[in-house]
N, C-alpha and C positions, 0 to 999 in steps of 0.2 A: 456199694459199687456206684450208685447213682450220684452220690456226693463227690466221688473221685472224678467221674466223668464231667460233672458240672465245674469242678475246680480247674480241670485241664482245659475245658472250653473257655472259661473266663481268662485263664492265663494266656491262651493262644490269641484271644481277642485284644489283649493289652500289650502285645509285643510288636506293635506297628511303629517302627522307628525309621525315619528317613534321614539320610545324610546329604545335605545339599551343597555344602562347601567343604572343601578338603584342606584349605589353608586359612582357617579362621584364627586370627591372632587376638582380636578383641572385638567387642560388640559394636564398634564405631566404623568398621570398614565399609566404604561405600560400595553398593552393588553395581557392577558393570556387566551387562549381559554379553557384551562383545568378548569379554575375557572369560566368561563362564559358560558352561553347557546349559542351555535353556530348555533342553528336552528331558523328559522323564518317562520311563516305562515302568509298569508294575502290574501286579495281580494279587489276587487273594481268594479267600473262601468266604462265602456268604451263607446266611440262613434266612429262608423265606418263612415268615410267620403270617398265616392266613387268619383273619378274624372276621366272622360274619355268621351266616346261618350254619355253615360248615366251617370249622376252625381247626387250627393245628394243635393248640394246647387246651387242656381241660375238656376233653371230649368224652369222659366217662368210661364206658366199658371197653372202648377201642384203644384207650391209652393216648399218648401224645405222638404226634407226627413230626419228625425232624426232617426238614427240607433243606439239605445242604446243596450248595451250588458253587460256582466259581465265576470270577470276573477278571478281565485284563483291561488295562488302559494305557493311553499314550497322552502325555501332557506337553504343551508347548507354551512357554511364557514369552510374551511379546515385549514386555517391560516388567520392572519389579512389581507392578500393581496388577496387571491384567494378563490373562492367558486363556487357552482353550484346552478342553479335555475331550477325547473320544474314548468311550468305554463300551465294551461288549460283555454280556453276561449270559449265563446259563444256570438254570436251577430246576430242581425237582419241586413239584408242588403237590401237596396232599393235605387232607384234613378229614375230620369226622363230625358227627352231629353233636350239638351241645344241648344242655338241659334248659337253657333260659327261654326257649321259644315254645309256644303251644304248637300242636300238630296242625299242619297245613299242607296244601298241595305243592308239588315241585314243578317248576316250569319245564316243559318238553317231556315230562314223564306222566303217562296216563295212569290215573288211579293209584298213585304211590304217594305216601305221606312220609314226612320226616320222622325218623325213628332212631333209636340208639344204635341200630345196626347198619346205618348208611355211612359211606365214606367216599371220597373222591381221590384220584391221583392222576398225575400227568407231568408234563414238562413245560418250561417257559424259557424263551431265549429272546434277546433283543440287543439294542444299542442305544447309547445316549450321546448327545453333544452338549457339553456344558461350558459356560463361561466361568473362569476362575477369577476371583477377586481376593487379593492378598490383603487381609486386614492389618497384618503386621507391618506392611510397607505403605500404609495409607498416608502417613504424615512425613516420615523420614525413611528413605530407602536404604537402610543399613543392614548389613549381613548379620544374621542371628542364627543361633543353633536351632531355635524353635520357630515355627511359622503357624499362624492361624489364617485359614483361608475359608472362603465361602464359595459354594458351587450353585449355579442356577442354569437350567437348560431344558431341553426337550428330549424325551425318550420314546422309543417305539418297541413294542414287544409282541411276540406271537406266542400263543399257548394252546395246548391241546390237553384237555382233561376229560375224564370219564367218571360217571357216578356208579358205584357198586353197592350191592347189598351183601352183608356178611350173613351167610346162612347158618343154621344151627349145627350143621355137620362140619363147619369151618371153611367151606368153599366160598368163593366170591361169585356173585351173579351180576353181570353187566346190565345196568338199567338204561343208560344213555351215554353216548359219546358227545360231549358238549362242543368239542373242537370241530369235528367234521360232522355236522348235523344239518341235514336238509330242512328240518323244521324251522330253523332260524334263517332261512334263505341264504345259506352258505354251504359250500362243499369243502371249504378250506379251513385251516386252523383259525381260531378266533384271534383278533389282534386289537391293540389299542395304542393310542398316543397319550403320553402323560408328561406332566411337568416334574422335572427332577431337581433335587437340591440336596 
């Protein structure tokens, strides 16, 4: 059953096809943005993979944590080479303890050590503003069926996660809420600014 799910996921990740021109006769047609739609909207499904002290995959007794989310974007091309993208995203985040680290204290949790029964879960949402550089149109701005582009920009996201301990009876014991935690001088969700690409 796991192999079938893996094959379906790989298939879904590989069916991203965009159609940019609807009257492509040959590969030498000059791109004129005045005659074409320079806007694009879209969306998709994402998977957040956490890797650190607590991670999403390879966590031992707790199994793997699949963190699916969604995103939507709007693109505007100013010329055949440059454009801008605005993207919003939402994702579930979770993970468990790994075996690679020795036992040590956890920040904001008194007298608790990393063990095989610890895991975290929460949510993340944010937005990005990216510059689009079309590598396919770097030298000659000809219409093609395929396009290779690079994205570079800034993003901002907020997240709220909590650390739990899985007890022997199967119940979960909340140890600390990292997002709304007065111990880190904040009563709001944690946030960060990042470079996207």
